[in-house]
N, C-alpha and C positions, 0 to 999 in steps of 0.2 A: 690642268695638272692631273696626272693619273696617280691614284693611291692604290698600290697593290699589296694585298695581305700576304706576307711572306711566310709567317709562322702560324700554323693552326693549333699550336700547343697551348696548354694552360699558361697564362701570363705571370701568375704569381702564386706563391704558397705562403700563407701567414702562420702556418703551424710548424714549429721547430721540430716536431716529431716526424715530419714527412721525410722519407729517404731522399738523399741528394741525387740519386739516379733519375728522379723525376724532374729535375731542374736542368733544362738544356744549357749548355755552356758554349758561348761563342767568343771568338777571339778576333781582335782587330788590331792593326798595327798603329792606328792613329787615334782618332777621337772616340773610339768605342771603348767603354770601360771593360775591365778584364772579365767580370762576371755578368756583363750585359747580355740581354736577350733581344734578338732581333724581332721587332713587332711587325713592321711593314716598311715599304720603300716608296718614296716619292720619285716621280719621273716626269720631267717636262718634255712636251713634244718638241721643244726647241733645243733640247740637250743633244749635242752632236758628239758627245763623249770626247770632247777635246779639252776638257778641264776649264772651259771659259765660264761655265755656270757655277753658281754657288747656292746651295740650299740652306735656308735658315728656318728655325722653328720657334714659335712663340705660343703663349697660352698657359693653361694650367699644367704645372709640373715641368714646363720646358726648361731645359738646362740642368734640372736636378733629377727628376724622376725619368723624364724622357730626354734623350740626346739624339742628335741627328749627325750623320756623316755628311758634311757639307759638300763633299765631292760627288757622292752618288745618291744622296737622298734617303739612305737607309736610317730608320728610326729604331732606337734601342730603348728598352726599359732597364733601368739600373737598380731598381729596388723591388722587393717583394710587395705586391699590392694586396690590399684587403678589400674585397668587394663589399663586405658588410659595413666598412667605413666610408668608402667612396666607390660608387659603381661605374662611373664614367668620367672621362676627362675631355674637355673641349680644347683643341689645339688649332693653331693656324700655321700654314707653311707657305713659303714663297721662294721662287727661284730668281736670283739677281745676276746681272753681268758683273763679273769680277773686276772688269776694267772700269766700267762706268758706275758701278754700285747701284745701277738702276734696275728695277724689276723688269723681267722680260715677259711675265704673265701676271695677271691679277692674283692677289692673295687668296688662298684656298683655306676653308675651315672644315675641320673634320672632327669626329668624336671617336675616341678610343673607349670601347666598353670592356670592362673587366669581366671576363668570363668566370662563372662560379665554379668552385671546386668543393668537394664535400669535406668541409673542415669544421662543421658544427654538429654536436650531438643533439638528438631530440630531447625535449624537456617537457615534463608534465607540470604545468603551472598551477593547477587547481587542487592538488592533493592537500591533505589526505582525503581519500574518497570514501564516503559512507553511503550506502544505499539500503533501501528496505523494499521488500517485495512480499506479497502475501504467500504463505505456504500453499502448496498444492497447485500453484499457478501452472497452466499448461505449457508444454514445450514451445519455445519461441517467444514467450512473453518478454518484453523489453524490461530490463532491470535498471540500467543507467548507461550513460555514455561517458567515456574518458577521451580526452583530446590532448595530444602532444603537439608542440610547435618545434620548428627547426629554423635556425637562423640563416640557412642557405637559401639560394634563389629558387622559389617555387616555379618560376617560369622557364627555367633552363635546366635541362637534364633531369636526373633523378635524385639529386642531392637532398631535396626537401620533400620528396615523395615518400610518405610513411606507410608502412604496413603494420597492423596490429595483430598480435597473436597471444595465445593463452599459455602462460608458463606454469601456472598452478590454478586448479579449479575444475579440471576435468574429473569425472564426466558430467558434472552438475551444471556447468555453464559453458557458453561459447561466446566468441567475440567476432563481430563482423570485421574483416581485415582492413577495409578501407575507411570505415566510419568510426570504429571504436565502440560501437554499441554492444553492450553485454546483454546476452539473452539467456533465458532458462533453457537448459538442455535436457532436463528431466523434471518430473514432479518430485518435490521434496516435502517431507513432513517435519514441521517445527518441533513436534514432540520427540522426534528422534535426534535432531540437531537443529539449533536455532541460529547459528552464526557460521559463516564461511569466509575465509580469507582467499581472495583471488588475486593473482599476480598477472598483470598485463604488460607485454613488451611492445614498444614502438621501435621499429627499425627503419632507417632511411635507405636510400638507394634501391627502393622497392625490394629490400631484403637481399640484394646481391652481395657477393663477397666483398669484404672490406667496408661494409656499411657500419655506421654507428648505431647504437641502440640505447634505450633507457627503459626502466621498468617503473610501474606504479602498483601499489597495493590497494585493493578495494575491499573494504569490509562490507559484507552483504548480510543483513539481518532478515530473517524470515518472520513476518508478522503473523499473528494468530488469526485463524478463522475457526468458526464453530464446526469442526469436523469430527468431534468426539462426543458421544452421549455421556451423561452422568452415570456412575456406577455405584451401587451400594457396596459397602465394604463386606457385607455378609448377605448371603441368600436368605438367611433366617436369623433373627435376633430372638434367642430362646431363653436367655438367662436374665432378662430384665425384670426388675421388681419395683413395685410401687407400694408404699405404705398406705394402708387404708386411711381414708379421710374421715375425721370425726364429725360430729353432728353439725358444727358450725362450719359449713363448707364455703370455700371461695376458690375461684379458678386458680390453679397453681401448676407449676412446671412439674411434670411427672418424669419424663425421660428425654434423652437426646439421641438422635440417630444422625448418621453422616454419610453422604455420597460424595465420591471423588469425580472430578472432571479434569482430563489432561489439558484442556484449553485454559486460557487465562482471561482475566478481565471480565467484561460483560459476556463473553462467549462461554464462560464457566458459570454464569449466574443461573440459579435454578429455583424452582418452587416445589414444595412438598405438599402432598395431598394424602388423605386417608380414604380408603375404599373398604367396603365390607365390614363396617363397624355397626352391626345391627343393634347393639346396645346403646349407641349414640352417647357413649361415655367419654370418648376422647376426641380431641381436636389437634390440629398440627399447624404451626406457623413456621416461617422461614426467617432465620437470622441472616440478614443481608450482609453482615460483616464477616461472619465465620462460615456461612453457607451450611449451617447445621439445621436439621429439622427438630423443632422443639415440640414434643408431644405434651399437650395440656389435658388436664382433667376438666371435663365439662360438668360432671356430676360427682357426687361422693361415691366412693367404692367402699364396700363393707365386706370384710374378710368372712364374716359369718354367713353372708348371703351368696357371694360368688368369689371364688378364689383365683380364677384364671380367665384371661381374655386373650383372644387372638384377632389381630387386625392386619389389614394389608395396606402398606404404605407405598406411595408412588412418588417418584421425583421426575421432573420434566425440565428441560432447558427452557429458560425464559425467552431467549432469542434464538431463532432457528434460521440457518442459512438454507434458502430454498434449493441451492445447487446440490445439497447433500441429502435431500429428503429420500432419495432412492437408496441411500446407504442404510436406511432403517429408522425406526422411531427413536427420537432423541429423548428417551425416558428409560426408567428402570423401576422394578418393583421388588419388594421384599415383604416377608412375613414377620410381624412383630408379636411375639408371645409374651404376655405380661402376667406375672404372678403377683397377687395381692398379698402383702405381708401383714400379718396380724399386728395391730397396734394395741398397746395396753390401754383400753378405754376406761374411763371412769364409770361408776355405776350409773344406771339409767332408771329414773323414777317412772312408774307407770303413768303418772300424770305430771304435767309441769305445775299445775295449780290444783290444790285440793280445797274443797269447801265442806266444812263440818258444822254440826249444830250440837248444842248442849243446853239444857234447861238451867236457868239461873237458880242459884241456891243448891245445886247438886252437891252432894257430899264430897269431901276430899277423896281423891282416887277414882272418881267417876270416869268412865271411858268417854273420850271425845271422838276418836277415830283412829284409823290405822293408815300409815303411809308405807308404800312398798317400793323397793329399788332392787335391781339385780345387776350383777356384772355381766355385760354382753359377751365377754371373751369366753373362749372355750373352757378355760379352767374354772369359770364361774366362782370367782373368789367371794367368800362371805363379806358382807358389808356391816358397817357399824353406823348407827343413827345417832344424831345429836341435834339439839336446838341451838341456834345462834341468835345473836342480837342481845338486847339489854337484859340486865339481871331481873328487872321487874317481870318480864314475861316468864323467865325461868321460875319465878316464885309462883306463877299461876299455873304453869303446865310443865310436865316432864314427859320424856319419851323413853321407851324401852330400847336400849341400844342394839338389841338383838333382833327384835321383831317389828319395830317401828310403831308400837302402840303408844298413843298419846293420851294421857290422863290429866285430870286437874290436881293441883296441889293444895287448893283451897276453894271454898264455894265462890261462885262468881255472882256479881250483882249487875244485872242488865242496866239498872238505872245509873250505874257508874260508867260502864262501857258496854255497848251492845255488840261490838265486833272486836276481835283480837286477830292481828295479823302476825304470824310467826314464820320464820324460815328454818327449815330442817335440812340437814345435810346427811349424805350417805357417803361413807369413806371405805375404800378397800382396806381390809384388815392387813393385807400383805404389802400395800403400797399407799402410805398416807398421803402421797401427792395426788392420787386419783380420787377426786372428791366431786360430788355433784350437789346441787341445791334444788329445793322445791319450795314453793310458797304454800302456806296453809292459812286459809281464812276461816276463822271460827266465829259463828254467830251465837250469841247468848239469847236463848228463847225466854220470853217473859212468863212469869207466874204471878198470880194476884197476891202480892205480898205487901201492898201499900194501901192504907185507908184513904178515902177522899179527903181533900183539904180545901178550906176556903182560901182563896188566893189573897184575901185581905180582910181587915177588920172593918165591919160595917157599923156606922153610927147614923141613925135615922131620926129625923125630926118630923113631927106631925102637928098640924094646927089643932087647937082645942075644939074648933067647930067643924072638924072634918066629918064628912058624912059616912055612913056605913057602906062598905064595899069599895071604898076609894083605895087605889093602889098607892102604897107608900114606899115600896122598895123591891128591886129585883136582885136576886142573889144567885151566884153561880158557884160551881165547885170544880176542882181539878184532881187528877189521879196520876201518879208517876208511873203506874203500870201501863203496859201497852195493850191495846185492844184493837183487833183487826176490824171489829164492827163499830167501834166508837164506845164511849163510856155511857152507861145508863145509871143515873143517880136517883135515889128516892130521898126526898127532903121531908122533914117533919120538925115540929117545934120541940125544942129541948124539954125534957121532962119537967123542969122547974117552971116552964112557961105554959104547960098544958092547961092549968087551971085559970089561965088568963083568957077570958072570953072576949077580950077587946081585939084580938088579932087572929087572922086565919091565913093558911097557906093555899095558894091557888096555882093551877097549871103545874103540877108536880111532875115534870117530865123534861126531857131534852137538856138536862144539865142546868136548867135555870128555873127558879121559882119566883113567884110574886107574893109578897106579903101585903095583905089588905086588912082594912078595918072591918 
């Protein structure tokens, strides 16, 4: 049996919006539906066109979707077909003798394939699209790829053949028409603009007239690279002031300087350095959170000694991209001029500790010594002296509040106390809060004002038959006075015992005597 394709038209349209002029209309006087479309015609070699043969159709959709004119074998489609629901139908046809109802040829099987028409719009299924690309990437750098799908048949015609184009994003980006790959069309600086919205269109039918299209928005962010050096806010810092540090110095924050970097994150990280500080007074560290340079004092500064300093500070990017080394050094320098501000310092004693001497027994008002303090500030404020600590010491010593002269208030006894420790203060007369202290150690020098003493009462016994010259007692003496060479005592018998010839004193030296018969 021969199957001849009669109609090369589209077989169906499932879109109600298609104009009716695209749907062929065929008319038949018998078994053909009013709006049926002729698909093909069956013809048996044994058909003599005498009406003796009858054509019958079975299989998928036979009698409903597809009908056959039993007299001539013409097959019609009676409904709109949707290729996306069913792409082909398997049918069987046979010619039989009308009289005998017997087949005149074996049954033939054939397939009707539904040809595609462009009835689906492209779709972007993976949106929204967000992509990131490093700033200053060269032209042609791939950013991302967008892909649209089309429900039409990709193997037939151009219904599912898509072309991509750029609706928004020129002149910064381009898109490959066949692949949807978005590329850089020029170098872009994140510091100028860090985000772009690109609109991509996908159009089927290879962009021909009557094609369907869809669009997708792609958000493209420029990531930062280190393409900018740090910059100080000022070429010269000239109004900075640091208060002079007093005598008890410890490292302290003096000043803050700041450099800006247009980059972000670690690309903006920087380190500060000091150059050209011949005095070695200052140091600098980096605050990693605020990216400030913290200038520290390494030594005390004294307004009266030096009032101005000039140092050179440098800032350098911590991480440098080798690709941009040719753009120049990623560093900057500035001059920092620092004025030392005078602080109201307390008076300063010429010595921290004074050692003085006075003879014991010196009369009241005797001079012990003089302490001296002066105000180191320019105005050289007068100072007032005083003695602090217990009342007992105040009864022994007094100080002239104007000139620092220390005198005794009563005679001193070395045997009661050989040393006296007092604390004197010097206070600014115009600012009582500015006060300093000094220690004064006073030694009381000894004079011979004590007679020797026997340390105990001696009671001696002697036998009646003791022989002459026999040692019967050793006697020693002590003296409360101080002698650098030691004490030398001379012993003798008391006057009332001088007429007693029974006892003698021997070895009268060394602080010990021997009494003998």
